[in-house]
The first five atom37 places (N, CA, C, CB, O) and aatype in JSON, in Angstrom:
{
  "aatype": [12, 16, 14, 1, 11, 1, 1, 1, 1, 1, 19, 7, 1, 11, 14, 7, 13, 16, 5, 13, 7, 14, 16, 15, 15, 15, 11, 11, 19, 7, 6, 19, 19, 10, 16, 19, 3, 6, 10, 6, 15, 9, 1, 10, 11, 3, 10, 6, 2, 10, 16, 5, 6, 6, 0, 0, 6, 11, 12, 3, 9, 15, 5, 14, 16, 13, 8, 1, 16, 10, 10, 15, 0, 1, 11, 11, 9, 15, 3, 0, 10, 9, 2, 7, 11, 0, 9, 11, 19, 6, 7, 7, 2, 18, 17, 9, 15, 14, 2, 11, 2, 5, 7],
  "atom_mask": [
    [1, 1, 1, 1, 1],
    [1, 1, 1, 1, 1],
    [1, 1, 1, 1, 1],
    [1, 1, 1, 1, 1],
    [1, 1, 1, 1, 1],
    [1, 1, 1, 1, 1],
    [1, 1, 1, 1, 1],
    [1, 1, 1, 1, 1],
    [1, 1, 1, 1, 1],
    [1, 1, 1, 1, 1],
    [1, 1, 1, 1, 1],
    [1, 1, 1, 0, 1],
    [1, 1, 1, 1, 1],
    [1, 1, 1, 1, 1],
    [1, 1, 1, 1, 1],
    [1, 1, 1, 0, 1],
    [1, 1, 1, 1, 1],
    [1, 1, 1, 1, 1],
    [1, 1, 1, 1, 1],
    [1, 1, 1, 1, 1],
    [1, 1, 1, 0, 1],
    [1, 1, 1, 1, 1],
    [1, 1, 1, 1, 1],
    [1, 1, 1, 1, 1],
    [1, 1, 1, 1, 1],
    [1, 1, 1, 1, 1],
    [1, 1, 1, 1, 1],
    [1, 1, 1, 1, 1],
    [1, 1, 1, 1, 1],
    [1, 1, 1, 0, 1],
    [1, 1, 1, 1, 1],
    [1, 1, 1, 1, 1],
    [1, 1, 1, 1, 1],
    [1, 1, 1, 1, 1],
    [1, 1, 1, 1, 1],
    [1, 1, 1, 1, 1],
    [1, 1, 1, 1, 1],
    [1, 1, 1, 1, 1],
    [1, 1, 1, 1, 1],
    [1, 1, 1, 1, 1],
    [1, 1, 1, 1, 1],
    [1, 1, 1, 1, 1],
    [1, 1, 1, 1, 1],
    [1, 1, 1, 1, 1],
    [1, 1, 1, 1, 1],
    [1, 1, 1, 1, 1],
    [1, 1, 1, 1, 1],
    [1, 1, 1, 1, 1],
    [1, 1, 1, 1, 1],
    [1, 1, 1, 1, 1],
    [1, 1, 1, 1, 1],
    [1, 1, 1, 1, 1],
    [1, 1, 1, 1, 1],
    [1, 1, 1, 1, 1],
    [1, 1, 1, 1, 1],
    [1, 1, 1, 1, 1],
    [1, 1, 1, 1, 1],
    [1, 1, 1, 1, 1],
    [1, 1, 1, 1, 1],
    [1, 1, 1, 1, 1],
    [1, 1, 1, 1, 1],
    [1, 1, 1, 1, 1],
    [1, 1, 1, 1, 1],
    [1, 1, 1, 1, 1],
    [1, 1, 1, 1, 1],
    [1, 1, 1, 1, 1],
    [1, 1, 1, 1, 1],
    [1, 1, 1, 1, 1],
    [1, 1, 1, 1, 1],
    [1, 1, 1, 1, 1],
    [1, 1, 1, 1, 1],
    [1, 1, 1, 1, 1],
    [1, 1, 1, 1, 1],
    [1, 1, 1, 1, 1],
    [1, 1, 1, 1, 1],
    [1, 1, 1, 1, 1],
    [1, 1, 1, 1, 1],
    [1, 1, 1, 1, 1],
    [1, 1, 1, 1, 1],
    [1, 1, 1, 1, 1],
    [1, 1, 1, 1, 1],
    [1, 1, 1, 1, 1],
    [1, 1, 1, 1, 1],
    [1, 1, 1, 0, 1],
    [1, 1, 1, 1, 1],
    [1, 1, 1, 1, 1],
    [1, 1, 1, 1, 1],
    [1, 1, 1, 1, 1],
    [1, 1, 1, 1, 1],
    [1, 1, 1, 1, 1],
    [1, 1, 1, 0, 1],
    [1, 1, 1, 0, 1],
    [1, 1, 1, 1, 1],
    [1, 1, 1, 1, 1],
    [1, 1, 1, 1, 1],
    [1, 1, 1, 1, 1],
    [1, 1, 1, 1, 1],
    [1, 1, 1, 1, 1],
    [1, 1, 1, 1, 1],
    [1, 1, 1, 1, 1],
    [1, 1, 1, 1, 1],
    [1, 1, 1, 1, 1],
    [1, 1, 1, 0, 1]
  ],
  "atom_positions": [
    [[-58.46, -13.88, 12.14], [-57.47, -14.9, 11.85], [-56.08, -14.28, 12.01], [-57.67, -15.49, 10.43], [-55.77, -13.26, 11.4]],
    [[-55.25, -14.92, 12.8], [-53.9, -14.4, 13.03], [-52.95, -14.97, 11.99], [-53.41, -14.74, 14.46], [-53.12, -16.1, 11.54]],
    [[-51.95, -14.2, 11.61], [-50.98, -14.71, 10.63], [-50.14, -15.84, 11.22], [-50.07, -13.57, 10.14], [-49.96, -15.93, 12.43]],
    [[-49.64, -16.68, 10.33], [-48.79, -17.79, 10.77], [-47.48, -17.26, 11.32], [-48.53, -18.77, 9.63], [-46.97, -16.24, 10.87]],
    [[-46.94, -17.99, 12.29], [-45.65, -17.64, 12.87], [-44.56, -17.86, 11.81], [-45.36, -18.48, 14.15], [-44.57, -18.87, 11.11]],
    [[-43.64, -16.91, 11.71], [-42.55, -17.03, 10.74], [-41.58, -18.13, 11.16], [-41.8, -15.69, 10.61], [-41.15, -18.18, 12.31]],
    [[-41.27, -18.98, 10.24], [-40.34, -20.08, 10.49], [-38.91, -19.57, 10.39], [-40.57, -21.24, 9.48], [-38.58, -18.76, 9.52]],
    [[-38.06, -20.03, 11.3], [-36.64, -19.64, 11.25], [-35.99, -20.27, 10.02], [-35.89, -20.07, 12.54], [-36.33, -21.38, 9.63]],
    [[-35.06, -19.54, 9.43], [-34.39, -20.0, 8.23], [-32.98, -20.47, 8.56], [-34.35, -18.89, 7.17], [-32.28, -19.85, 9.36]],
    [[-32.57, -21.54, 7.93], [-31.23, -22.08, 8.14], [-30.24, -21.27, 7.3], [-31.16, -23.6, 7.77], [-30.47, -21.03, 6.12]],
    [[-29.15, -20.87, 7.91], [-28.09, -20.11, 7.24], [-26.8, -20.9, 7.36], [-27.94, -18.67, 7.84], [-26.47, -21.4, 8.44]],
    [[-26.06, -21.01, 6.27], [-24.85, -21.82, 6.25], [-23.71, -21.24, 7.07], [0.0, 0.0, 0.0], [-22.9, -21.99, 7.63]],
    [[-23.63, -19.92, 7.15], [-22.56, -19.28, 7.92], [-22.93, -17.82, 8.18], [-21.19, -19.37, 7.18], [-23.74, -17.23, 7.47]],
    [[-22.3, -17.26, 9.21], [-22.5, -15.84, 9.49], [-21.81, -15.03, 8.4], [-21.96, -15.46, 10.91], [-20.78, -15.45, 7.88]],
    [[-22.38, -13.87, 8.06], [-21.72, -13.04, 7.05], [-20.36, -12.56, 7.53], [-22.6, -11.85, 6.69], [-20.2, -12.19, 8.7]],
    [[-19.39, -12.56, 6.64], [-18.06, -12.08, 6.97], [-18.0, -10.56, 7.05], [0.0, 0.0, 0.0], [-17.17, -10.0, 7.76]],
    [[-18.89, -9.91, 6.31], [-18.96, -8.46, 6.29], [-20.4, -8.05, 6.55], [-18.45, -7.87, 4.94], [-21.32, -8.73, 6.1]],
    [[-20.6, -6.97, 7.27], [-21.97, -6.56, 7.6], [-22.31, -5.16, 7.12], [-22.18, -6.63, 9.07], [-23.44, -4.72, 7.29]],
    [[-21.37, -4.46, 6.52], [-21.66, -3.13, 5.99], [-20.95, -2.93, 4.66], [-21.25, -2.03, 6.99], [-19.78, -3.28, 4.5]],
    [[-21.68, -2.35, 3.71], [-21.16, -2.05, 2.39], [-21.66, -0.67, 2.03], [-21.59, -3.12, 1.33], [-22.75, -0.27, 2.46]],
    [[-20.91, 0.06, 1.26], [-21.4, 1.38, 0.89], [-20.56, 2.04, -0.17], [0.0, 0.0, 0.0], [-19.45, 1.62, -0.47]],
    [[-21.12, 3.1, -0.72], [-20.39, 3.86, -1.74], [-19.2, 4.58, -1.11], [-21.31, 4.86, -2.44], [-19.28, 5.05, 0.02]],
    [[-18.11, 4.65, -1.85], [-16.93, 5.34, -1.33], [-16.68, 6.66, -2.04], [-15.71, 4.45, -1.48], [-15.86, 7.46, -1.58]],
    [[-17.38, 6.9, -3.14], [-17.11, 8.11, -3.92], [-17.92, 9.32, -3.47], [-17.37, 7.85, -5.36], [-17.68, 10.43, -3.95]],
    [[-18.86, 9.13, -2.58], [-19.72, 10.24, -2.15], [-19.41, 10.62, -0.71], [-21.21, 9.86, -2.29], [-19.28, 9.77, 0.16]],
    [[-19.29, 11.92, -0.48], [-19.0, 12.38, 0.88], [-20.27, 12.54, 1.7], [-18.25, 13.7, 0.84], [-20.21, 12.57, 2.93]],
    [[-21.42, 12.64, 1.04], [-22.67, 12.77, 1.79], [-23.38, 11.43, 1.87], [-23.59, 13.84, 1.14], [-23.36, 10.64, 0.93]],
    [[-24.01, 11.19, 3.0], [-24.73, 9.94, 3.22], [-26.14, 10.08, 2.67], [-24.75, 9.56, 4.73], [-26.9, 10.94, 3.11]],
    [[-26.49, 9.25, 1.71], [-27.8, 9.31, 1.05], [-28.83, 8.48, 1.81], [-27.7, 8.82, -0.39], [-30.02, 8.77, 1.75]],
    [[-28.39, 7.48, 2.51], [-29.3, 6.6, 3.23], [-28.71, 5.21, 3.37], [0.0, 0.0, 0.0], [-27.56, 4.96, 3.01]],
    [[-29.52, 4.33, 3.9], [-29.06, 2.98, 4.2], [-30.21, 2.02, 4.03], [-28.46, 2.89, 5.63], [-31.35, 2.35, 4.37]],
    [[-29.93, 0.84, 3.52], [-30.92, -0.23, 3.49], [-30.42, -1.35, 4.4], [-31.17, -0.75, 2.03], [-29.21, -1.59, 4.48]],
    [[-31.33, -2.02, 5.07], [-30.97, -3.12, 5.95], [-31.37, -4.43, 5.28], [-31.67, -2.98, 7.35], [-32.54, -4.67, 4.99]],
    [[-30.37, -5.25, 5.03], [-30.54, -6.57, 4.45], [-30.43, -7.57, 5.59], [-29.49, -6.85, 3.31], [-29.44, -7.58, 6.31]],
    [[-31.44, -8.43, 5.76], [-31.37, -9.4, 6.84], [-30.41, -10.53, 6.46], [-32.78, -9.98, 7.16], [-30.1, -10.72, 5.29]],
    [[-29.94, -11.25, 7.46], [-28.99, -12.34, 7.22], [-29.61, -13.39, 6.32], [-28.54, -12.97, 8.56], [-28.92, -13.93, 5.45]],
    [[-30.89, -13.7, 6.5], [-31.53, -14.71, 5.64], [-31.72, -14.19, 4.22], [-32.87, -15.12, 6.23], [-31.69, -14.99, 3.28]],
    [[-31.91, -12.89, 4.03], [-31.97, -12.34, 2.67], [-30.6, -12.46, 2.0], [-32.42, -10.85, 2.71], [-30.52, -12.82, 0.82]],
    [[-29.54, -12.18, 2.73], [-28.19, -12.33, 2.18], [-27.92, -13.79, 1.81], [-27.13, -11.83, 3.19], [-27.32, -14.07, 0.78]],
    [[-28.36, -14.71, 2.66], [-28.18, -16.13, 2.38], [-28.93, -16.54, 1.11], [-28.67, -16.98, 3.58], [-28.42, -17.35, 0.33]],
    [[-30.12, -15.99, 0.89], [-30.87, -16.32, -0.32], [-30.11, -15.86, -1.57], [-32.27, -15.68, -0.29], [-30.08, -16.57, -2.57]],
    [[-29.5, -14.68, -1.51], [-28.69, -14.18, -2.62], [-27.47, -15.09, -2.84], [-28.23, -12.72, -2.36], [-27.13, -15.42, -3.98]],
    [[-26.82, -15.48, -1.75], [-25.64, -16.35, -1.86], [-25.98, -17.68, -2.53], [-25.03, -16.6, -0.47], [-25.29, -18.12, -3.44]],
    [[-27.06, -18.3, -2.07], [-27.42, -19.61, -2.6], [-27.87, -19.56, -4.05], [-28.5, -20.22, -1.75], [-27.47, -20.39, -4.86]],
    [[-28.7, -18.59, -4.39], [-29.26, -18.52, -5.75], [-28.28, -17.92, -6.74], [-30.54, -17.69, -5.74], [-28.04, -18.51, -7.8]],
    [[-27.7, -16.78, -6.42], [-26.89, -16.05, -7.39], [-25.41, -16.44, -7.38], [-27.02, -14.59, -7.15], [-24.77, -16.4, -8.43]],
    [[-24.87, -16.8, -6.24], [-23.45, -17.15, -6.17], [-23.23, -18.65, -6.33], [-22.87, -16.68, -4.84], [-22.33, -19.08, -7.06]],
    [[-24.06, -19.45, -5.65], [-23.92, -20.91, -5.73], [-24.71, -21.51, -6.91], [-24.4, -21.54, -4.43], [-24.56, -22.69, -7.2]],
    [[-25.53, -20.7, -7.59], [-26.33, -21.12, -8.75], [-27.27, -22.28, -8.46], [-25.41, -21.5, -9.87], [-27.49, -23.14, -9.32]],
    [[-27.83, -22.32, -7.25], [-28.81, -23.36, -6.93], [-30.17, -22.97, -7.5], [-28.91, -23.58, -5.39], [-30.44, -21.79, -7.72]],
    [[-31.02, -23.96, -7.73], [-32.4, -23.65, -8.09], [-33.1, -23.13, -6.84], [-33.14, -24.91, -8.67], [-32.6, -23.29, -5.73]],
    [[-34.25, -22.51, -7.03], [-35.0, -22.03, -5.86], [-35.39, -23.2, -4.96], [-36.25, -21.26, -6.3], [-35.39, -23.06, -3.74]],
    [[-35.72, -24.32, -5.54], [-36.11, -25.49, -4.75], [-34.93, -26.0, -3.91], [-36.63, -26.61, -5.67], [-35.1, -26.31, -2.74]],
    [[-33.75, -26.07, -4.53], [-32.56, -26.53, -3.8], [-32.19, -25.55, -2.69], [-31.38, -26.7, -4.77], [-31.86, -25.96, -1.58]],
    [[-32.24, -24.27, -2.99], [-31.89, -23.26, -2.0], [-32.9, -23.24, -0.85], [-31.83, -21.87, -2.66], [-32.51, -23.12, 0.31]],
    [[-34.17, -23.38, -1.18], [-35.21, -23.41, -0.14], [-34.99, -24.59, 0.79], [-36.61, -23.48, -0.77], [-35.14, -24.47, 2.01]],
    [[-34.63, -25.73, 0.22], [-34.36, -26.92, 1.04], [-33.17, -26.67, 1.97], [-34.09, -28.14, 0.14], [-33.22, -27.04, 3.14]],
    [[-32.11, -26.06, 1.46], [-30.95, -25.75, 2.31], [-31.31, -24.8, 3.44], [-29.82, -25.15, 1.47], [-30.77, -24.91, 4.54]],
    [[-32.24, -23.87, 3.18], [-32.64, -22.9, 4.21], [-33.77, -23.42, 5.09], [-33.06, -21.59, 3.55], [-34.18, -22.74, 6.04]],
    [[-34.28, -24.61, 4.78], [-35.34, -25.24, 5.56], [-36.63, -24.41, 5.53], [-34.89, -25.43, 7.01], [-37.31, -24.25, 6.54]],
    [[-36.95, -23.89, 4.33], [-38.18, -23.12, 4.12], [-38.83, -23.58, 2.82], [-37.89, -21.57, 4.09], [-38.21, -24.31, 2.05]],
    [[-40.06, -23.16, 2.59], [-40.74, -23.53, 1.35], [-40.19, -22.72, 0.18], [-42.26, -23.31, 1.48], [-39.57, -21.67, 0.38]],
    [[-40.4, -23.22, -1.03], [-39.93, -22.5, -2.21], [-40.62, -21.14, -2.35], [-40.18, -23.34, -3.47], [-39.94, -20.17, -2.67]],
    [[-41.96, -21.02, -2.11], [-42.57, -19.69, -2.19], [-41.98, -18.7, -1.18], [-44.06, -19.8, -1.98], [-41.82, -17.52, -1.49]],
    [[-41.67, -19.17, 0.02], [-41.05, -18.3, 1.03], [-39.65, -17.89, 0.56], [-40.97, -19.0, 2.41], [-39.26, -16.73, 0.71]],
    [[-38.91, -18.83, 0.0], [-37.58, -18.51, -0.53], [-37.7, -17.45, -1.61], [-36.89, -19.77, -1.08], [-36.92, -16.49, -1.64]],
    [[-38.66, -17.61, -2.51], [-38.86, -16.66, -3.61], [-39.13, -15.25, -3.08], [-40.02, -17.12, -4.5], [-38.56, -14.28, -3.58]],
    [[-39.99, -15.14, -2.08], [-40.29, -13.82, -1.5], [-39.06, -13.22, -0.82], [-41.45, -13.93, -0.47], [-38.81, -12.02, -0.94]],
    [[-38.29, -14.04, -0.13], [-37.07, -13.58, 0.53], [-36.06, -13.08, -0.51], [-36.44, -14.71, 1.38], [-35.44, -12.03, -0.32]],
    [[-35.9, -13.82, -1.58], [-34.97, -13.45, -2.65], [-35.4, -12.14, -3.32], [-34.89, -14.57, -3.7], [-34.57, -11.26, -3.56]],
    [[-36.7, -12.0, -3.62], [-37.2, -10.76, -4.22], [-36.96, -9.56, -3.32], [-38.69, -10.87, -4.54], [-36.56, -8.49, -3.79]],
    [[-37.19, -9.73, -2.03], [-36.97, -8.64, -1.07], [-35.5, -8.24, -1.05], [-37.43, -9.06, 0.34], [-35.17, -7.05, -1.04]],
    [[-34.61, -9.23, -1.04], [-33.17, -8.96, -1.03], [-32.74, -8.23, -2.29], [-32.37, -10.26, -0.88], [-31.99, -7.25, -2.23]],
    [[-33.21, -8.7, -3.43], [-32.82, -8.07, -4.7], [-33.33, -6.63, -4.8], [-33.34, -8.89, -5.88], [-32.64, -5.76, -5.33]],
    [[-34.53, -6.39, -4.3], [-35.09, -5.03, -4.33], [-34.24, -4.09, -3.48], [-36.56, -5.03, -3.84], [-33.93, -2.97, -3.89]],
    [[-33.86, -4.54, -2.29], [-33.04, -3.72, -1.39], [-31.66, -3.44, -1.99], [-32.89, -4.4, -0.03], [-31.17, -2.32, -1.92]],
    [[-31.05, -4.46, -2.58], [-29.73, -4.29, -3.19], [-29.81, -3.33, -4.38], [-29.15, -5.65, -3.62], [-28.94, -2.48, -4.56]],
    [[-30.85, -3.48, -5.19], [-31.04, -2.58, -6.33], [-31.2, -1.14, -5.87], [-32.25, -3.0, -7.15], [-30.62, -0.23, -6.45]],
    [[-32.0, -0.93, -4.83], [-32.21, 0.42, -4.27], [-30.87, 1.02, -3.84], [-33.19, 0.37, -3.08], [-30.59, 2.18, -4.12]],
    [[-30.06, 0.22, -3.16], [-28.77, 0.71, -2.68], [-27.83, 1.05, -3.84], [-28.11, -0.34, -1.77], [-27.18, 2.1, -3.83]],
    [[-27.77, 0.18, -4.84], [-26.86, 0.42, -5.96], [-27.3, 1.62, -6.81], [-26.78, -0.82, -6.84], [-26.47, 2.45, -7.19]],
    [[-28.58, 1.71, -7.1], [-29.09, 2.79, -7.96], [-29.06, 4.13, -7.25], [-30.51, 2.48, -8.41], [-28.75, 5.15, -7.86]],
    [[-29.38, 4.14, -5.96], [-29.5, 5.4, -5.22], [-28.3, 5.72, -4.33], [-30.73, 5.35, -4.38], [-28.35, 6.68, -3.56]],
    [[-27.23, 4.94, -4.43], [-26.01, 5.24, -3.68], [-26.14, 5.09, -2.18], [0.0, 0.0, 0.0], [-25.5, 5.83, -1.43]],
    [[-26.96, 4.15, -1.75], [-27.17, 3.93, -0.32], [-26.21, 2.87, 0.21], [-28.62, 3.51, -0.04], [-25.74, 2.01, -0.53]],
    [[-25.94, 2.94, 1.49], [-25.15, 1.91, 2.16], [-26.03, 0.69, 2.41], [-24.55, 2.44, 3.5], [-27.25, 0.81, 2.51]],
    [[-25.42, -0.47, 2.52], [-26.13, -1.71, 2.85], [-25.6, -2.2, 4.19], [-25.95, -2.8, 1.73], [-24.39, -2.35, 4.38]],
    [[-26.52, -2.44, 5.1], [-26.16, -2.98, 6.42], [-26.83, -4.35, 6.55], [-26.62, -2.01, 7.58], [-28.02, -4.49, 6.27]],
    [[-26.07, -5.35, 6.96], [-26.59, -6.71, 7.12], [-26.78, -6.97, 8.61], [-25.65, -7.78, 6.48], [-25.82, -6.96, 9.38]],
    [[-28.03, -7.2, 9.0], [-28.32, -7.5, 10.4], [-29.72, -8.08, 10.54], [-28.17, -6.24, 11.28], [-30.59, -7.85, 9.69]],
    [[-29.91, -8.81, 11.6], [-31.23, -9.29, 11.97], [-31.76, -10.39, 11.06], [0.0, 0.0, 0.0], [-31.04, -10.97, 10.25]],
    [[-33.04, -10.67, 11.23], [-33.69, -11.74, 10.5], [-34.0, -12.89, 11.44], [0.0, 0.0, 0.0], [-33.5, -12.96, 12.56]],
    [[-34.83, -13.78, 10.96], [-35.25, -14.94, 11.74], [-34.49, -16.15, 11.19], [-36.81, -15.15, 11.67], [-34.95, -16.79, 10.24]],
    [[-33.35, -16.46, 11.78], [-32.48, -17.49, 11.22], [-31.73, -18.23, 12.31], [-31.49, -16.87, 10.24], [-31.71, -17.81, 13.47]],
    [[-31.11, -19.33, 11.93], [-30.19, -20.06, 12.79], [-29.03, -20.54, 11.93], [-30.9, -21.28, 13.52], [-29.2, -20.81, 10.74]],
    [[-27.85, -20.64, 12.53], [-26.65, -21.07, 11.82], [-26.61, -22.6, 11.82], [-25.36, -20.47, 12.46], [-26.66, -23.22, 12.88]],
    [[-26.51, -23.18, 10.65], [-26.48, -24.63, 10.52], [-25.15, -25.18, 11.04], [-26.7, -25.05, 9.06], [-24.09, -24.72, 10.62]],
    [[-25.2, -26.16, 11.94], [-23.96, -26.77, 12.42], [-23.35, -27.71, 11.39], [-24.21, -27.52, 13.72], [-22.19, -28.1, 11.52]],
    [[-24.11, -28.08, 10.36], [-23.65, -29.0, 9.33], [-22.79, -28.26, 8.33], [-24.85, -29.68, 8.63], [-23.28, -27.36, 7.65]],
    [[-21.53, -28.62, 8.21], [-20.6, -27.95, 7.3], [-21.05, -28.07, 5.84], [-19.19, -28.54, 7.45], [-20.68, -27.23, 5.02]],
    [[-21.83, -29.09, 5.5], [-22.27, -29.29, 4.12], [-23.41, -28.35, 3.74], [-22.71, -30.71, 3.92], [-23.78, -28.28, 2.56]],
    [[-23.97, -27.63, 4.69], [-25.08, -26.73, 4.4], [-24.62, -25.42, 3.81], [-25.88, -26.47, 5.64], [-25.38, -24.78, 3.08]],
    [[-23.38, -24.97, 4.1], [-22.9, -23.68, 3.66], [-22.32, -23.72, 2.34], [0.0, 0.0, 0.0], [-21.87, -22.7, 1.83]]
  ]
}
């Protein structure tokens, strides 16, 4: 049995910034890659205070898929903050919503 094809996620806008990192350390500890759709899940849930159901609807995905995406994003961000790693935002299976009300 083959796995289901991943559905593209709707994103309200492209990220304004794609790299974040510690400034107090001169040595590079590592980097985590946050996908654009993972960043969008953080924006919708934590910044816009939407419920998971509302955020999933905006991203055109199921609530369980949204939940997994959000958990993945939070784990990566926690790893970067705790371990002093840089965060790079790139990639993911997404499309930019042409509807201004989606962002």
